[in-house]
C-alpha positions in Angstrom: 75.7 -10.7 118.8 78.2 -8.0 119.5 77.1 -5.4 121.9 78.9 -2.0 122.1 79.4 -0.2 125.4 77.2 2.9 125.6 79.4 6.0 125.9 78.3 8.2 128.8 78.8 12.0 128.4 78.7 12.5 132.1 82.1 10.7 132.5 83.5 13.3 130.1 82.0 16.1 132.0 83.6 14.8 135.2 87.0 14.4 133.5 86.8 18.0 132.3 85.7 19.3 135.7 88.6 17.5 137.5 91.1 18.8 135.0 89.9 22.4 135.3 89.8 22.2 139.1 93.5 21.3 139.0 94.2 24.2 136.5 95.6 21.9 133.8 95.2 22.2 130.1 94.6 19.1 128.0 98.1 19.5 126.7 99.8 19.6 130.1 97.7 16.8 131.4 98.6 14.6 128.4 102.2 15.4 128.9 102.0 14.3 132.5 100.2 11.1 131.5 102.9 10.4 128.9 105.5 10.9 131.5 103.8 8.3 133.6 103.7 5.8 130.8 100.3 6.4 129.2 100.6 6.8 125.5 97.9 9.4 125.0 97.6 12.5 122.9 95.5 15.6 123.4 93.1 14.6 120.6 92.4 11.3 122.2 91.9 12.9 125.6 89.6 15.5 124.1 87.4 12.7 122.8 87.3 11.3 126.4 86.0 14.6 127.6 83.5 14.9 124.7 82.1 11.5 125.4 83.2 10.2 122.0 85.6 7.6 123.3 85.6 5.4 126.4 88.6 6.0 128.7 91.1 3.2 129.2 91.4 1.8 132.8 95.2 2.5 132.8 94.5 6.2 132.1 91.9 6.4 134.8 94.3 4.9 137.3 96.9 7.5 136.5 94.4 10.3 136.6 93.4 9.2 140.1 97.0 9.5 141.2 97.5 12.9 139.5 94.3 14.3 141.0 94.7 12.6 144.4 91.0 11.7 144.4 88.9 8.6 144.7 87.3 6.8 141.8 83.9 8.2 142.9 85.0 11.6 141.5 85.1 10.2 138.0 81.7 8.5 138.3 79.9 11.4 140.1 76.3 11.7 138.8 76.3 8.5 136.8 73.5 6.1 137.4 
């Protein structure tokens, strides 16, 4: 039986909070991610923030580098 991973909206809220704290638009953030080798468009990133799509580990790793934070910042408030 196939089981789908439950999408958690709080992860999206944390992604949006971190992006806004660093004064980045989704477009600018995606351009930086693309420069770092992550093939991601603004529409896909918007779905991460909206909780409609699970974020890939490779994107999370690059976001950690961009923001200079620990992984806890992405999972803040998740139980």
